[in-house]
DRENVEX-164631 format. One line per 3 residues: number of its first residue (from 1); their letters; for each residue x, y, z of N, C-alpha, C. Coordinates in steps of 0.02 Angstrom, whole numbers, padded with zeros to 5 digits. Each point is the difference from the previous one (the first is absolute). Layout:
REM residues N
NUM = A = X:Y:Z:X:Y:Z:X:Y:Z | ... $
***
This chain:
REM residues 296
1 = MIA = 08531:07962:06685:00065:-00033:00004:00056:00044:-00028 | -00015:00031:-00058:00050:00044:-00030:00013:00060:00044 | -00054:00026:00030:00008:00058:00045:00042:-00019:00060 $
4 = LLN = -00009:-00061:00026:00039:-00022:00058:00074:-00007:-00018 | 00013:-00029:-00058:00069:-00006:-00023:00032:00068:-00010 | -00038:00046:-00028:00026:00067:-00010:00016:00034:00066 $
7 = EWF = -00045:-00009:00049:00010:00031:00066:00062:-00028:00035 | 00012:-00064:-00008:00056:-00031:00036:00067:00006:-00036 | -00001:-00005:-00067:00064:-00005:-00036:00018:00060:-00043 $
10 = IAP = -00048:00041:-00020:00013:00056:-00045:-00005:00067:00035 | -00054:00009:00037:-00012:00066:00032:00056:00023:00045 | 00033:-00044:00039:00054:00026:00044:00055:00036:-00038 $
13 = FDY = 00011:-00019:-00064:00054:00031:-00038:-00021:00065:-00033 | -00059:00025:00017:-00019:00067:-00021:00041:00053:00038 | 00028:-00020:00056:00040:00046:00041:00073:-00003:-00021 $
16 = GFM = 00031:00059:-00002:00069:00004:-00022:00048:-00038:00045 | -00012:00001:00066:00046:-00034:00045:-00002:-00075:-00009 | -00059:-00027:-00020:-00005:-00071:-00013:00035:-00019:-00065 $
19 = RRA = -00006:00043:-00050:00035:-00014:-00063:00075:00001:00009 | 00025:00049:00038:00072:00003:00011:00024:-00060:00040 | -00039:-00020:00050:00018:-00059:00040:00000:-00062:-00043 $
22 = FVA = -00048:-00006:-00045:-00005:-00058:-00045:00062:-00004:-00045 | 00019:00056:-00030:00058:00000:-00045:00064:-00016:00039 | 00006:00028:00060:00059:-00013:00041:00004:-00074:00018 $
25 = GIA = -00057:-00030:00017:-00002:-00072:00016:00019:-00043:-00059 | -00024:00017:-00060:00017:-00038:-00060:00074:00006:-00016 | 00028:00061:00007:00071:00010:-00013:00043:-00042:00047 $
28 = LSL = -00016:00001:00064:00037:-00041:00048:-00010:-00074:-00013 | -00059:-00019:-00022:-00015:-00071:-00013:00039:-00027:-00060 | 00020:00044:-00046:00040:-00022:-00057:00073:-00009:00019 $
31 = AAP = 00024:00040:00048:00072:-00001:00016:00017:-00044:00059 | -00042:-00001:00052:00018:-00034:00062:-00001:-00076:-00004 | -00054:-00032:-00025:-00003:-00074:00002:00058:-00035:-00036 $
34 = PLG = 00023:00023:-00059:00058:-00034:-00030:00062:00000:00045 | 00011:00056:00035:00055:00002:00047:-00011:-00051:00055 | -00062:-00006:00023:-00016:-00049:00052:00011:-00071:-00023 $
37 = VFL = -00015:-00014:-00064:00011:-00067:-00027:00074:-00017:00002 | 00043:00047:-00019:00072:-00014:00001:00026:-00005:00071 | -00028:00039:00047:00020:-00008:00070:-00017:-00070:00025 $
40 = VLR = -00058:-00025:-00018:-00020:-00068:00021:00047:-00052:-00031 | 00015:00007:-00065:00044:-00047:-00033:00070:00000:00029 | 00022:00057:00024:00067:00006:00030:00001:-00022:00073 $
43 = GMS = -00058:-00016:00028:-00003:-00017:00071:00011:00061:00044 | -00022:00059:-00024:00011:00063:00035:-00066:00034:00017 | -00051:-00039:00014:-00067:00029:00011:-00001:00051:00056 $
46 = LIG = 00037:-00013:00054:-00001:00047:00056:00045:00060:-00011 | 00043:-00003:-00051:00043:00058:-00015:-00044:00059:-00021 | -00054:-00014:-00035:-00045:00054:-00021:-00027:00038:00060 $
49 = DAM = -00020:-00036:00052:-00025:00032:00060:00056:00041:00034 | 00060:-00028:00001:00056:00036:00030:00014:00065:-00038 | -00002:-00003:-00067:00013:00059:-00039:-00054:00052:00008 $
52 = AHA = -00062:-00023:00012:-00055:00048:00011:00013:00042:00063 | 00028:-00031:00052:00017:00038:00060:00064:00040:-00009 | 00043:-00022:-00046:00063:00035:-00010:-00009:00070:-00029 $
55 = ILP = -00055:00011:-00037:-00011:00066:-00030:-00029:00049:00051 | -00023:-00024:00058:-00035:00043:00047:00042:00058:00026 | 00065:-00009:00020:00038:00058:00024:00006:00055:-00052 $
58 = GVA = 00011:-00018:-00063:00006:00050:-00052:-00066:00036:-00012 | -00055:-00038:00000:-00066:00031:-00007:-00013:00048:00058 | 00017:-00022:00061:-00011:00042:00059:00043:00063:-00003 $
61 = LGF = 00063:-00006:-00022:00044:00058:-00005:-00026:00049:-00052 | -00023:-00026:-00057:-00030:00044:-00050:-00061:00035:00026 | -00040:-00035:00040:-00059:00030:00031:00019:00056:00049 $
64 = LLA = 00052:-00011:00039:00022:00051:00048:00026:00062:-00035 | 00034:-00010:-00056:00031:00057:-00034:-00049:00038:-00044 | -00048:-00036:-00031:-00043:00033:-00049:-00074:-00012:00011 $
67 = GFS = -00020:-00031:00056:-00070:-00014:00011:-00024:-00056:-00046 | -00065:00001:-00016:-00027:-00052:-00044:00016:00015:-00073 | 00064:00002:-00015:00024:00010:-00068:00019:-00068:-00028 $
70 = LPA = -00039:-00025:-00047:00013:-00068:-00026:00069:-00006:-00033 | 00022:00049:-00040:00068:-00007:-00029:00054:-00005:00053 | -00004:00042:00053:00051:-00002:00052:-00003:-00065:00039 $
73 = MSL = -00059:-00023:00017:-00007:-00062:00037:00021:-00060:-00043 | -00016:00002:-00064:00019:-00056:-00045:00075:-00002:-00009 | 00031:00058:-00010:00073:00002:-00007:00034:-00026:00063 $
76 = GGI = -00025:00021:00058:00028:-00025:00063:-00009:-00075:00007 | -00058:-00026:-00020:-00012:-00072:00004:00045:-00039:-00046 | 00012:00025:-00061:00044:-00035:-00047:00071:-00003:00027 $
79 = LSG = 00025:00058:00024:00068:00002:00026:00007:-00044:00062 | -00049:00001:00044:00002:-00041:00061:-00001:-00074:-00017 | -00044:-00020:-00046:-00005:-00070:-00019:00064:-00026:-00033 $
82 = LLV = 00028:00041:-00045:00062:-00020:-00033:00058:-00004:00051 | 00001:00047:00048:00052:-00002:00051:-00004:-00063:00042 | -00060:-00017:00022:-00008:-00060:00041:00017:-00063:-00039 $
85 = AGL = -00021:-00003:-00064:00017:-00059:-00041:00075:-00006:-00008 | 00034:00057:-00012:00072:-00001:-00007:00035:-00020:00064 | -00023:00026:00057:00030:-00018:00064:-00009:-00074:00016 $
88 = AGS = -00060:-00025:-00013:-00013:-00071:00013:00044:-00044:-00043 | 00007:00018:-00065:00043:-00039:-00043:00073:00003:00021 | 00023:00059:00023:00069:00007:00022:00014:-00041:00062 $
91 = VSQ = -00046:00003:00049:00008:-00038:00061:00001:-00075:-00016 | -00043:-00021:-00046:-00003:-00071:-00018:00066:-00022:-00032 | 00029:00041:-00043:00062:-00019:-00033:00060:00001:00048 $
94 = MSG = 00001:00049:00045:00057:00006:00045:-00001:-00052:00056 | -00060:-00015:00025:-00004:-00044:00059:-00020:-00071:-00017 | -00026:-00012:-00060:-00024:-00066:-00018:-00070:-00014:00025 $
97 = QRE = -00031:00049:00033:-00069:-00008:00023:-00047:-00001:-00059 | -00052:-00040:00005:-00049:-00003:-00054:-00031:00069:-00012 | -00014:00015:-00064:-00025:00066:-00016:-00068:00014:00032 $
100 = DAA = -00042:-00053:00005:-00066:00012:00029:00005:00017:00075 | 00050:-00029:00034:00010:00016:00071:00023:00072:00008 | 00047:00022:-00043:00024:00069:00003:-00057:00048:-00018 $
103 = MAS = -00040:-00018:-00050:-00056:00043:-00020:-00051:00005:00056 | -00014:-00055:00035:-00048:00002:00056:00025:00046:00055 | 00064:-00001:00014:00028:00043:00052:-00007:00073:-00019 $
106 = FFL = 00017:00016:-00063:-00004:00070:-00021:-00072:00024:-00006 | -00047:-00045:-00018:-00068:00024:-00007:-00030:00016:00069 | 00020:-00036:00052:-00024:00017:00067:00027:00068:00022 $
109 = ISL = 00064:00012:-00015:00030:00065:00016:-00035:00055:-00039 | -00014:-00013:-00064:-00032:00050:-00043:-00071:00015:00024 | -00037:-00052:00019:-00069:00010:00023:-00001:00044:00062 $
112 = AAG = 00044:-00016:00048:00002:00040:00062:00021:00072:-00014 | 00050:00008:-00043:00024:00068:-00016:-00054:00040:-00036 | -00035:-00031:-00047:-00052:00035:-00037:-00058:00022:00044 $
115 = VML = -00024:-00045:00043:-00055:00017:00045:00022:00057:00047 | 00062:-00003:00024:00024:00052:00045:00004:00067:-00035 | 00024:00001:-00062:00005:00063:-00037:-00068:00031:-00013 $
118 = VSL = -00049:-00040:-00020:-00067:00026:-00012:-00031:00026:00065 | 00010:-00038:00054:-00029:00020:00064:00030:00064:00027 | 00064:00013:-00015:00033:00061:00024:-00029:00062:-00032 $
121 = GGS = -00020:-00006:-00063:-00021:00060:-00035:-00073:00003:-00020 | -00040:-00048:00020:-00069:00000:-00020:-00046:-00030:00051 | -00063:-00006:-00019:-00051:-00028:00045:-00011:-00073:-00017 $
124 = SVD = -00045:-00031:00039:-00016:-00070:-00014:-00034:-00008:-00068 | -00035:00053:-00023:-00031:-00002:-00065:00053:-00004:-00055 | 00054:00039:00008:00054:-00003:-00048:00032:-00069:-00002 $
127 = LTH = 00011:-00029:00058:00030:-00066:00004:-00045:-00052:-00034 | -00065:00004:00012:-00047:-00046:-00031:00001:00006:-00076 | 00005:00062:-00025:00001:00010:-00072:00062:-00031:-00031 $
130 = VLF = 00057:00008:00032:00063:-00027:-00027:-00001:-00076:00003 | -00024:-00029:00055:00002:-00072:00009:-00052:-00037:-00041 | -00060:00031:-00008:-00055:-00036:-00032:-00023:00032:-00066 $
133 = GSI = 00023:00060:-00016:-00017:00031:-00064:-00074:00016:-00006 | -00018:00025:-00059:-00070:00015:-00015:-00008:00006:-00075 | -00020:-00054:-00032:-00005:00000:-00073:-00054:00048:-00024 $
136 = LAV = -00050:00014:00041:-00053:00046:-00020:00024:00072:00001 | 00057:00013:00031:00027:00069:00004:00051:00013:-00055 | 00009:-00046:-00047:00049:00010:-00053:-00022:00057:-00045 $
139 = NSS = 00043:00051:-00008:-00016:00055:-00044:00034:-00010:-00068 | -00006:00050:-00044:00025:-00008:-00068:00076:-00008:-00002 | 00036:00039:00041:00073:-00005:00000:00023:-00068:00027 $
142 = ALF = -00034:-00024:00053:00017:-00065:00027:-00015:-00055:-00051 | -00056:00006:-00035:-00017:-00050:-00050:00051:-00001:-00057 | 00023:00059:-00020:00051:00003:-00053:00064:-00034:00023 $
145 = LIA = 00020:00012:00062:00062:-00031:00026:-00007:-00075:00004 | -00057:-00024:00025:-00012:-00072:00006:00001:-00033:-00069 | -00034:00031:-00049:-00002:-00028:-00067:00069:00000:-00032 $
148 = AIS = 00039:00053:00012:00067:00004:-00029:00046:-00053:00029 | -00002:-00009:00067:00042:-00051:00031:-00021:-00070:-00021 | -00065:-00012:-00003:-00024:-00067:-00021:00020:-00015:-00072 $
151 = SLI = -00004:00050:-00044:00020:-00009:-00069:00074:-00015:-00005 | 00040:00036:00039:00072:-00012:00000:00017:-00071:00023 | -00036:-00023:00051:00012:-00068:00026:-00017:-00052:-00053 $
154 = VVC = -00057:00008:-00034:-00021:-00048:-00051:00052:-00002:-00057 | 00024:00059:-00022:00049:00003:-00054:00065:-00033:00022 | 00023:00015:00060:00063:-00029:00025:-00005:-00076:00008 $
157 = MAW = -00058:-00023:00024:-00009:-00073:00007:00000:-00035:-00068 | -00030:00033:-00050:00001:-00029:-00068:00071:-00003:-00026 | 00039:00051:00014:00071:00002:-00023:00042:-00052:00037 $
160 = MFR = -00012:-00010:00064:00040:-00045:00041:-00029:-00071:00006 | -00055:-00013:-00035:-00039:-00060:00013:00042:-00064:-00005 | 00036:-00008:-00054:00038:-00062:-00010:00054:-00007:00053 $
163 = AMV = 00034:00055:00016:00052:-00003:00051:-00028:-00018:00068 | -00059:00027:00017:-00031:-00016:00065:-00021:-00073:00003 | -00026:-00026:-00055:-00020:-00070:-00001:00060:-00046:00009 $
166 = VEC = 00054:00015:-00036:00060:-00041:00005:00030:00005:00070 | -00001:00061:00029:00028:00008:00067:-00039:-00039:00051 | -00066:-00006:-00009:-00041:-00040:00045:00017:-00074:-00005 $
169 = LDP = 00010:-00024:-00062:00007:-00072:-00012:00072:-00023:00002 | 00046:00041:-00027:00070:-00022:-00005:00047:00060:00001 | 00013:00029:00058:00044:00059:00004:00071:-00014:-00023 $
172 = LFL = 00024:-00062:00006:00067:-00017:-00022:00006:00005:-00076 | -00053:-00019:-00035:-00001:00006:-00073:00003:00074:-00020 | -00037:00042:00035:00000:00071:-00015:00070:00029:00009 $
175 = RGQ = 00034:-00021:00053:00068:00023:00012:00047:-00026:-00053 | -00011:-00061:-00023:00043:-00029:-00052:-00007:00034:-00067 | -00057:00033:-00012:-00011:00036:-00062:00030:00070:00001 $
178 = GNR = 00036:00015:00054:00032:00066:00004:-00044:00053:00032 | -00058:-00019:00024:-00045:00047:00033:00009:-00005:00076 | -00005:00056:00032:00007:00000:00072:-00069:-00008:00032 $
181 = NGL = -00011:-00059:00031:-00066:-00012:00030:-00013:00047:00059 | 00055:00025:00031:-00010:00049:00054:-00031:00064:-00026 | 00018:00020:-00061:-00030:00060:-00030:-00074:-00011:-00014 $
184 = VHG = -00018:-00058:-00026:-00070:-00015:-00014:-00039:00000:00065 | 00028:-00030:00052:-00033:-00003:00065:-00010:00070:00029 | 00052:00042:-00007:-00006:00068:00026:-00052:00041:-00037 $
187 = LFL = -00002:-00007:-00067:-00051:00036:-00039:-00070:-00025:00017 | -00006:-00064:00012:-00066:-00027:00019:-00023:00029:00066 | 00044:00002:00050:-00018:00030:00065:-00017:00074:-00008 $
190 = ALV = 00035:00034:-00046:-00016:00071:-00012:-00070:00007:-00028 | -00022:-00046:-00043:-00068:00002:-00026:-00051:-00012:00056 | 00016:-00046:00045:-00044:-00012:00058:-00008:00063:00041 $
193 = VLN = 00056:00035:00013:-00002:00062:00038:-00042:00052:-00036 | 00009:00007:-00065:-00039:00048:-00039:-00075:-00015:00005 | -00018:-00064:-00006:-00070:-00018:00003:-00030:00015:00068 $
196 = LTA = 00036:-00016:00053:-00025:00013:00067:-00007:00074:00013 | 00046:00040:-00029:-00005:00072:00007:-00061:00027:-00036 | -00016:-00028:-00057:-00060:00021:-00036:-00063:-00021:00038 $
199 = GFQ = 00004:-00057:00034:-00059:-00026:00034:-00014:00029:00068 | 00049:00033:00032:-00012:00022:00069:-00053:00054:00003 | -00006:00041:-00053:-00050:00053:00001:-00071:-00028:00000 $
202 = TLG = -00009:-00058:-00031:-00066:-00029:-00005:-00016:-00050:00055 | 00049:-00042:00018:-00011:-00054:00048:00041:00008:00064 | 00044:00050:00002:00043:00010:00059:00061:-00046:-00002 $
205 = TLM = 00049:00017:00040:00061:-00040:00001:-00012:-00070:00028 | -00051:-00008:00042:-00012:-00066:00031:-00036:-00048:-00047 | -00041:00025:-00045:-00041:-00044:-00041:00016:00002:-00074 $
208 = AVG = 00048:00043:-00021:00017:00005:-00071:00023:-00067:-00028 | 00033:-00040:00044:00026:-00064:-00023:-00057:-00051:-00012 | -00059:00014:00027:-00056:-00048:-00007:-00020:-00011:-00072 $
211 = LMM = -00003:00054:-00039:-00020:-00006:-00070:00055:-00032:-00042 | 00060:-00002:00028:00056:-00033:-00034:00000:-00075:00014 | -00011:-00020:00063:00012:-00069:00019:-00063:-00043:-00001 $
214 = LPA = -00057:00024:00022:-00059:-00042:00005:-00022:-00028:-00068 | -00007:00041:-00053:-00017:-00029:-00065:00053:-00048:-00026 | 00064:00014:00014:00054:-00044:-00023:-00003:-00067:00035 $
217 = TAA = -00011:-00001:00065:-00004:-00064:00036:-00063:-00038:-00017 | -00055:00036:-00014:-00061:-00034:-00021:00008:-00033:-00068 | 00037:00033:-00045:00009:-00027:-00068:00036:-00066:00001 $
220 = RFW = 00042:-00013:00051:00038:-00062:00003:-00046:-00061:00004 | -00063:00010:00022:-00046:-00056:00006:-00037:-00014:-00066 | 00011:00042:-00051:-00037:-00007:-00063:00042:-00014:-00061 $
223 = SKR = 00065:00013:00004:00042:-00010:-00059:00071:-00020:00022 | 00034:-00036:-00045:00070:-00018:00011:00046:00036:-00049 | -00029:00036:-00048:00039:00036:-00050:00008:00073:00022 $
226 = LEG = 00059:00027:-00015:00014:00069:00020:-00050:00049:-00031 | -00015:-00009:-00065:-00047:00045:-00032:-00068:-00003:00033 | -00022:-00061:00017:-00064:-00009:00033:-00001:00032:00069 $
229 = LIC = 00054:-00008:00037:00005:00030:00067:-00008:00076:-00004 | 00036:00031:-00047:-00002:00073:-00006:-00069:00023:-00021 | -00030:-00032:-00050:-00066:00021:-00024:-00053:-00007:00054 $
232 = IAV = -00001:-00057:00034:-00050:-00011:00053:00010:00050:00056 | 00062:00013:00019:00013:00047:00055:-00023:00070:-00019 | 00014:00021:-00061:-00020:00068:-00022:-00076:00007:-00001 $
235 = VWA = -00033:-00051:-00029:-00073:00003:-00005:-00032:00002:00069 | 00026:-00042:00046:-00030:-00001:00067:00014:00066:00037 | 00058:00029:-00011:00014:00065:00032:-00048:00053:-00025 $
238 = MVA = -00015:-00001:-00065:-00048:00048:-00028:-00070:-00010:00030 | -00020:-00063:00006:-00065:-00015:00029:-00003:00023:00073 | 00054:-00014:00038:00002:00019:00070:-00001:00076:00009 $
241 = STG = 00039:00036:-00041:00003:00072:00008:-00066:00032:-00019 | -00031:-00022:-00054:-00065:00028:-00021:-00055:-00021:00048 | -00003:-00064:00017:-00051:-00024:00046:00007:00030:00069 $
244 = GLL = 00062:00009:00024:00010:00031:00065:-00024:00072:00001 | 00012:00036:-00055:-00025:00069:-00004:-00076:00002:00004 | -00033:-00044:-00037:-00073:-00001:00000:-00028:-00019:00068 $
247 = LSY = 00031:-00049:00033:-00021:-00019:00067:00008:00058:00049 | 00056:00035:-00005:00012:00056:00046:-00051:00056:-00012 | -00019:00009:-00063:-00048:00053:-00017:-00070:-00016:00026 $
250 = HLS = -00023:-00061:-00012:-00069:-00018:00017:-00008:-00017:00074 | 00051:-00026:00032:-00006:-00022:00069:00036:00046:00050 | 00026:00056:-00026:00035:00049:00042:00057:-00032:00039 $
253 = LPS = 00040:-00039:-00036:00058:-00033:00029:00064:00036:-00021 | 00054:-00005:00037:00064:00029:-00022:00022:-00034:-00065 | 00022:00040:-00048:00013:-00026:-00067:00060:-00047:-00003 $
256 = GPS = 00057:00020:00030:00060:-00042:-00004:-00011:-00069:00030 | -00023:-00005:00062:-00013:-00066:00028:-00051:-00041:-00039 | -00049:00034:-00030:-00050:-00037:-00041:00034:-00033:-00059 $
259 = IIM = 00046:00036:-00033:00036:-00029:-00057:00042:-00059:00021 | 00038:00008:00054:00044:-00054:00022:-00039:-00059:00026 | -00056:00012:00035:-00041:-00055:00024:-00030:-00039:-00057 $
262 = LAG = -00021:00034:-00053:-00028:-00035:-00058:00054:-00042:-00035 | 00060:00028:-00004:00056:-00039:-00027:00014:-00061:00045 | -00006:00010:00066:00009:-00056:00047:-00053:-00054:-00007 $
265 = VGY = -00062:00021:-00013:-00053:-00049:-00013:00017:-00043:-00061 | 00028:00032:-00051:00021:-00037:-00059:00054:-00051:00016 | 00046:00020:00044:00053:-00047:00019:-00029:-00060:00038 $
268 = IAS = -00044:00012:00048:-00029:-00054:00039:-00041:-00047:-00044 | -00040:00030:-00046:-00039:-00041:-00046:00045:-00042:-00045 | 00056:00029:-00022:00047:-00037:-00042:00032:-00057:00039 $
271 = ALF = 00017:00013:00063:00031:-00052:00042:-00048:-00058:00011 | -00065:00014:00000:-00050:-00052:00011:-00019:-00036:-00065 | -00009:00038:-00055:-00030:-00029:-00060:00044:00004:-00062 $
274 = GRY = 00062:00024:00006:00044:00008:-00058:00016:-00065:-00035 | 00027:00007:-00060:00013:-00059:-00042:00060:-00040:00024 | 00050:00035:00029:00061:-00034:00022:00013:00014:00074 $
277 = HSL = 00019:-00052:00037:00024:00006:00069:-00052:00026:00049 | -00062:00007:-00021:-00052:00023:00046:-00029:-00059:00039 | -00042:00015:00048:-00032:-00053:00039:-00042:-00044:-00045 $
280 = MAK = -00039:00030:-00045:-00042:-00039:-00045:00041:-00044:-00047 | 00056:00027:-00024:00043:-00039:-00045:00029:-00061:00036 | 00019:00009:00063:00027:-00057:00038:-00055:-00052:00013 $
283 = LRR = -00061:00023:00013:-00055:-00048:00011:-00014:-00038:-00064 | 00003:00034:-00058:-00012:-00034:-00063:00054:-00053:-00014 | 00063:00016:00016:00053:-00048:-00011:-00008:-00062:00045 $
286 = RAT = -00024:00011:00061:-00010:-00056:00045:-00059:-00043:-00022 | -00051:00033:-00029:-00060:-00037:-00020:00012:-00041:-00063 | 00044:00023:-00045:00011:-00035:-00063:00027:-00071:00009 $
289 = PLE = 00052:-00012:00041:00023:-00070:00010:-00053:-00044:00031 | -00041:00028:00045:-00053:-00039:00030:-00051:-00022:-00052 | -00019:00047:-00045:-00048:-00017:-00052:00029:-00053:-00047 $
292 = AAE = 00065:00007:-00016:00032:-00049:-00044:00001:-00069:00032 | 00015:00000:00066:00003:-00064:00035:-00069:-00034:00003 | -00052:00041:00011:-00068:-00029:00003:-00021:-00026:-00069 $
295 = AG = 00020:00037:-00052:-00018:-00022:-00068:00035:-00064:-00018 | 00063:-00008:00026:00038:-00061:-00014:-00028:-00059:00038 $
***
């Protein structure tokens, strides 16, 4: 039994690429889910997906100029994501269009532009790497960058935590206290862009948002408190990233999709059996009045 456990859970991490992938997954799991929780609370769940596509043109441009240089691609992704977020906010303010509609329009333009740029200067293998990433290919420099960005996000969220909570619940109060809620909103979107830029190397631009949103939406079925939502989301993201790596190693599956699929299994299980708002919770509420009526 001990030998089997060692073979499945310990032995794979004898390899350096597995250890680096594990640390990268843990770093992203600490930074991404709290951002996802706040996106859900703000009713901006799909904005995360839009921002994931918004970084693609910058990543593609960095790839064209410097090849598979993570610093160049990350810098391009950050600049592209911030540009799209700024443009969407400007269009929303000038035209009165909802910000999510403007963001959806820009993310479609960004996705098309990014795919076109990668296709012009590379092969289908290059395009696949940019879109889907490869956490098993993370080297020491990439790991350092991912850990640095994730640490920065955690520190900034701790510094902005009260302002972000107030902005979610009562933005007028925040404005009345002399704080500009637009600034808080802009800084929050900048953190989302940073996180997605850190995640594209491991999960690709198409799936980096998965580790941000799936644990956050699953946590909504287990807790009503903000602290509980964040803790549950972080823990499940860690389980999904580590379990996905082990599944990909033992079953020869692609690592990124394995991580996201495991996170998705957690979401489906939560929707079925969670403590709040799940199918099982609704069945329990329906059964309780019936039992009371029969007892009476």
